[in-house]
C-alpha positions in Angstrom: 0.0 0.0 0.0 2.8 2.4 0.9 4.7 1.6 -2.3 1.5 2.1 -4.3 1.0 5.6 -2.7 4.6 6.6 -3.5 4.1 5.5 -7.1 0.9 7.6 -7.5 2.6 10.6 -6.0 5.7 10.2 -8.2 3.4 10.1 -11.3 1.7 13.4 -10.4 1.8 15.7 -13.4 3.8 19.0 -13.0 1.9 22.2 -12.5 1.5 23.9 -16.0 -1.6 26.0 -15.2 -0.9 29.8 -15.3 -2.4 32.0 -12.6 -5.8 33.5 -13.2 -5.5 37.4 -13.6 -8.4 39.8 -13.8 -7.7 43.5 -14.5 -10.4 45.6 -12.7 -9.0 49.2 -13.1 -8.7 50.5 -15.8 -12.1 49.0 -16.4 -12.5 50.0 -20.0 -10.4 50.0 -23.1 -8.8 53.2 -24.5 -8.9 55.0 -21.1 -6.9 58.2 -21.9 -3.9 59.5 -19.9 -1.8 62.6 -20.3 1.9 63.3 -19.8 2.7 63.5 -16.1 -0.2 61.4 -14.9 -0.2 58.0 -13.2 -2.1 55.0 -14.4 -4.0 53.6 -11.3 -4.3 49.9 -11.5 -6.2 47.2 -9.5 -6.1 43.6 -10.4 -6.9 40.2 -8.8 -4.8 37.0 -9.2 -5.3 33.4 -8.1 -3.4 30.2 -8.5 -4.0 26.5 -7.5 -0.5 26.4 -6.0 1.2 29.7 -4.8 1.6 33.1 -6.4 5.2 34.4 -6.6 5.5 37.8 -8.3 3.9 40.3 -10.8 5.0 43.0 -13.2 3.1 45.9 -14.7 4.3 47.1 -18.1 3.3 49.5 -20.9 4.0 48.1 -24.4 4.0 50.0 -27.7 2.8 48.8 -31.1 6.2 47.2 -31.9 6.1 45.2 -28.6 8.7 47.3 -27.0 8.3 47.8 -23.2 8.3 51.6 -22.8 7.5 51.7 -19.1 7.4 49.2 -16.3 7.5 48.4 -12.6 9.9 45.6 -12.5 8.9 42.3 -10.8 7.3 42.7 -7.3 6.8 39.7 -4.9 3.4 38.2 -4.2 2.3 35.7 -1.5 -0.7 33.3 -1.1 -3.0 31.7 -3.6 -5.3 34.7 -4.0 -4.4 38.3 -4.0 -5.9 41.7 -5.0 -3.3 44.3 -5.8 -3.6 48.1 -6.0 -0.7 49.9 -7.7 0.2 52.6 -10.2 2.4 53.2 -13.2 4.0 56.7 -13.1 4.1 58.5 -16.5 6.1 61.6 -15.2 9.0 62.3 -17.5 7.8 59.6 -19.9 8.2 61.3 -23.3 6.4 58.8 -25.4 4.6 59.5 -28.7 0.9 60.2 -28.4 -0.5 56.7 -29.3 -2.3 53.6 -28.0 -0.4 51.3 -25.8 -1.0 47.9 -24.2 -1.1 48.0 -20.4 -0.2 44.5 -19.3 -0.2 42.7 -15.9 2.0 39.5 -15.8 1.6 37.3 -12.8 3.9 34.3 -12.1 3.4 31.4 -9.8 6.0 29.4 -7.8 6.4 27.0 -10.7 7.2 29.7 -13.3 3.8 29.7 -15.0 2.6 33.1 -16.1 -0.8 34.5 -16.5 -1.6 37.9 -18.1 -4.4 40.5 -18.2 -4.2 43.5 -20.5 -6.1 46.4 -21.9 -5.4 49.2 -24.3 -4.8 52.7 -23.0 -4.4 56.0 -24.9 -1.5 58.3 -24.0 -1.2 62.0 -24.9 2.2 63.6 -24.9 2.6 67.1 -23.5 2.9 69.3 -26.5 6.1 71.1 -27.2 6.4 74.8 -26.9 9.1 77.1 -28.2 10.8 78.7 -25.3 13.7 80.5 -27.1 15.6 80.9 -30.3 19.4 81.1 -30.2 22.1 81.8 -32.7 25.8 81.0 -32.1 28.3 83.4 -33.7 32.0 84.3 -33.6 33.3 87.6 -32.3 37.2 87.9 -32.4 38.3 85.0 -30.2 35.0 84.6 -28.5 31.9 82.4 -29.3 28.7 84.4 -28.6 25.2 83.0 -27.9 22.5 85.5 -28.8 18.8 85.0 -28.0 15.9 86.5 -30.0 13.5 88.6 -27.9 10.5 90.8 -28.9 12.8 93.8 -29.2 15.6 92.0 -31.1 18.8 90.1 -30.3 20.2 89.9 -26.8 23.6 88.5 -26.0 23.0 85.6 -23.7 26.5 84.3 -23.1 30.1 84.6 -24.3 32.5 81.7 -24.4 36.2 82.5 -24.1 37.1 80.2 -26.9 37.2 80.4 -30.7 34.9 77.5 -31.4 34.7 77.8 -35.2 32.0 75.2 -35.5 29.4 74.9 -32.8 26.8 72.3 -32.1 23.7 72.7 -29.9 21.3 70.6 -28.0 18.2 72.4 -26.6 15.8 70.5 -24.4 14.9 70.4 -20.7 16.1 73.9 -19.9 19.6 73.5 -21.2 21.6 74.6 -24.2 24.8 72.6 -25.0 27.5 74.2 -27.2 30.7 72.5 -28.3 33.5 73.2 -30.7 35.8 71.1 -32.9 38.4 73.7 -33.7 39.1 74.5 -30.0 38.2 71.9 -27.4 35.1 73.0 -25.6 31.7 71.6 -24.4 29.6 74.1 -22.5 26.4 73.3 -20.7 24.1 76.3 -20.1 20.9 76.5 -18.1 18.4 78.3 -20.3 16.7 80.5 -17.7 20.1 82.1 -17.1 20.7 82.5 -20.8 17.4 84.4 -21.0 18.5 86.9 -18.4 17.4 85.2 -15.1 20.3 84.8 -12.7 24.1 84.6 -13.4 24.9 81.0 -14.3 28.2 81.0 -16.2 28.0 77.5 -17.9 29.7 74.3 -17.0 32.6 72.9 -19.2 33.2 69.4 -17.7 35.6 68.3 -20.5 37.2 71.5 -21.6 40.2 69.6 -23.0 38.2 67.6 -25.6 37.1 68.3 -29.1 33.4 67.8 -29.9 31.9 66.1 -33.0 28.2 66.0 -32.3 25.5 66.4 -29.6 22.1 64.6 -29.5 19.5 64.4 -26.8 17.6 61.4 -25.6 14.2 62.3 -24.1 13.7 58.9 -22.4 17.0 59.0 -20.5 16.9 62.8 -20.2 20.6 62.8 -21.3 22.8 64.4 -23.9 25.1 62.1 -25.8 28.3 63.8 -27.1 30.9 62.3 -29.5 34.5 63.4 -28.9 37.5 63.2 -31.1 39.3 61.1 -28.5 37.3 58.1 -29.5 34.7 58.2 -26.7 31.0 58.8 -26.6 29.9 60.3 -23.2 26.4 60.6 -21.7 25.8 63.9 -19.7 23.0 65.2 -17.6 21.7 68.7 -18.4 24.0 70.3 -15.9 27.1 68.7 -17.5 27.6 65.7 -15.1 28.9 62.5 -16.7 26.4 59.7 -16.4 28.1 57.1 -18.7 30.9 56.7 -21.3 32.1 54.1 -23.7 34.9 53.9 -26.3 34.1 53.2 -29.9 36.1 50.8 -32.2 39.8 51.6 -31.8 41.3 53.5 -34.7 38.1 55.4 -35.4 36.6 58.7 -34.3 32.9 59.0 -33.5 31.1 61.7 -35.4 27.4 62.0 -36.2 25.0 60.5 -33.6 21.4 59.3 -33.5 19.5 57.9 -30.5 16.5 55.5 -31.0 14.8 52.9 -28.7 17.7 52.4 -26.4 20.2 52.2 -29.2 22.8 54.7 -30.5 23.7 54.9 -34.2 27.1 56.5 -34.8 29.2 57.4 -37.8 32.8 56.3 -37.2 35.5 57.8 -39.3 39.2 56.8 -39.6 41.7 59.6 -38.9 42.6 59.9 -42.6 38.9 60.1 -43.5 39.2 57.2 -45.9 37.0 54.7 -44.0 33.5 55.4 -42.7 31.3 52.9 -40.8 27.8 53.1 -39.4 27.8 51.4 -36.0 25.0 50.6 -33.6 25.6 50.4 -29.9 23.5 49.5 -26.8 23.2 52.8 -24.9 23.3 51.3 -21.4 26.3 49.0 -21.9 28.1 50.5 -24.9 28.1 47.0 -26.5 28.6 47.1 -30.3 25.5 45.5 -31.9 26.1 45.9 -35.6 28.2 47.8 -38.1 28.3 48.5 -41.9 30.7 50.4 -44.1 29.3 53.5 -46.0 30.7 55.5 -48.8 29.7 59.1 -47.9 30.1 61.7 -45.2 27.1 61.8 -42.9 25.6 65.2 -42.2 22.5 64.1 -40.3 20.3 61.1 -39.4 16.5 61.4 -39.8 14.1 58.8 -38.4 10.6 58.3 -39.9 7.9 55.8 -39.1 9.4 53.3 -41.6 13.1 53.9 -41.8 16.2 55.5 -40.4 17.9 57.6 -43.1 21.5 58.8 -43.2 22.0 62.0 -45.2 25.3 63.3 -46.4 27.7 64.1 -49.2 30.0 62.1 -51.5 32.3 64.5 -53.2 30.2 67.2 -54.8 27.0 65.2 -54.7 24.4 64.8 -51.9 23.3 61.3 -50.9 20.7 59.6 -48.8 20.7 56.0 -47.5 17.9 54.1 -45.8 19.5 52.2 -42.9 17.8 48.9 -42.1 17.9 46.7 -39.0 21.1 44.9 -40.1 22.7 48.2 -40.8 22.8 47.6 -44.6 22.0 50.6 -46.7 20.7 51.5 -50.2 22.4 54.7 -51.3 20.5 57.0 -53.5 21.0 60.6 -54.8 19.0 63.4 -53.2 17.1 65.8 -55.4 19.7 68.5 -54.8 22.1 67.7 -57.7 25.8 68.6 -58.0 25.9 70.4 -54.7 26.8 69.5 -51.1 24.3 69.5 -48.3 25.4 71.8 -45.4 22.7 70.9 -42.9 19.5 69.0 -42.5 16.4 69.8 -40.5 13.8 67.1 -39.8 10.3 68.4 -40.4 7.3 66.1 -40.2 5.8 63.1 -42.0 9.1 62.2 -43.6 9.9 65.7 -44.9 13.3 67.3 -44.5 14.8 70.7 -45.2 18.2 70.6 -46.9 20.5 73.6 -46.7 22.9 74.1 -49.6 24.8 76.9 -51.3 21.8 77.9 -53.4 19.2 78.0 -50.7 16.9 75.5 -49.0 15.0 72.5 -50.6 12.2 70.7 -48.9 12.1 67.0 -49.9 10.1 63.9 -48.7 12.5 61.1 -48.0 12.0 57.9 -50.0 10.0 59.7 -52.6 10.8 61.9 -55.6 8.7 64.7 -54.2 9.7 68.3 -53.3 8.0 71.6 -53.0 8.4 73.9 -56.1 8.3 76.8 -53.6 11.6 75.7 -52.0 13.6 78.9 -51.8 16.8 79.3 -53.8 17.6 83.0 -53.2 20.4 82.7 -50.6 23.3 80.5 -49.5 22.1 78.5 -46.4 24.6 77.3 -43.8 22.5 75.9 -40.9 18.9 74.9 -40.1 16.6 74.2 -37.3 12.9 73.4 -37.1 10.1 74.7 -34.8 7.6 72.0 -34.6 5.1 74.2 -32.8 4.7 76.5 -35.7 5.9 74.3 -38.6 8.6 76.9 -39.3 12.0 76.2 -40.6 14.8 78.6 -39.6 17.8 78.9 -41.9 20.9 80.9 -41.4 22.3 82.5 -44.5 26.0 83.1 -45.3 25.1 86.9 -45.3 24.2 86.8 -41.6 20.4 86.6 -41.9 18.0 84.4 -40.1 15.4 83.3 -42.7 11.9 81.9 -41.7 10.6 79.4 -44.2 7.0 78.1 -44.3 5.9 74.4 -44.7 5.5 75.1 -48.5 9.1 76.4 -48.8 8.3 80.1 -49.0 10.3 82.8 -47.2 8.1 84.3 -44.4 10.5 86.6 -42.7 14.2 87.7 -42.6 16.0 89.0 -39.6 19.6 90.4 -39.5 21.9 88.6 -37.1 25.3 89.6 -35.8 28.4 88.9 -37.9 29.9 85.4 -38.4 26.7 83.6 -37.3 27.2 79.9 -37.7 24.5 78.0 -35.8 20.7 78.4 -35.1 19.1 76.5 -32.3 15.3 76.4 -31.6 14.7 75.7 -27.9 11.7 73.4 -27.5 10.4 72.5 -24.0 7.4 70.7 -22.5 
């Protein structure tokens, strides 16, 4: 009898039944939430053995987890849980997301309950417009007010080429002729207080600066072969070295990955490389045959735009980093700067003006202006206005159809325009 009982017990099937999960709040699909709010959640879970843990996560249309709680311990066979998912500082596109509750039992079986929620991002607002210019051996930052230009700051370096990042109350300016990377707080630049700017790596030359909304960080590529992640105040959060023998130049951040153009010291070899942002691990790489001016990401593709000799080029960069290089519509001229507009449209600055083109299509606005030599661009998404700097020291406002709306004189030797957008 005892042996028979042991035999029965040893033949008992393993537990493969997932926990029962019931999402009670939100109670209806497509409940709407705004930037800065919290999603209040209540769910019940039960299991025939023992509950172990749960996780709450927000998932986008591509099945990427864009917000989550991490696993939290549970006890007992039945449990009702009240919790929340914080959306403060979650700069996600306005869209529908899947809110999912995963519950795991002691045997590793997982049950799930989910609903669709709608998220509305806080709209951007233009807070300021800056130009960066040279004055003797000084780099000057001017801001545009209702009464005209006001000098916001002066850097005691001759940074012949300046790059700017402009979100979250900070303006970042770096140079690649003289080593400098300055972090300015925007309220002080606009005349409130006396913040002088932080220069954490004054001994390094800067190639490019990009901002990552999700990490609230600036990524800066330096000529010394390193990419460094900074907070807005200039504190270093992370750093990693690129492939030895190459210098990191143009950058692009997307979905936890960083795309970087790597260039050999003699400029003969160019490679597009993809890194994991958190670890700096190289994920993929592919050789390219042109000098990248900018990256533009649309809903379908990531595009690299640049020049090969006297011709402008565009390449659609796919998941495996392979590319299909095509000519842009601007023929026999080099692109000086690119501004990303909307719905796949870009503005291209060149020696004869500004052309608006839709990437991936042979479409451009006949109203694209060709009356001045454009050297730099930025785009104000709040008014759909493209700002172009001319070689004759003018700031030109261009409408979505490519027409000149307004022209404002700037100071001499102006080289960079930065539209400050904030939320």
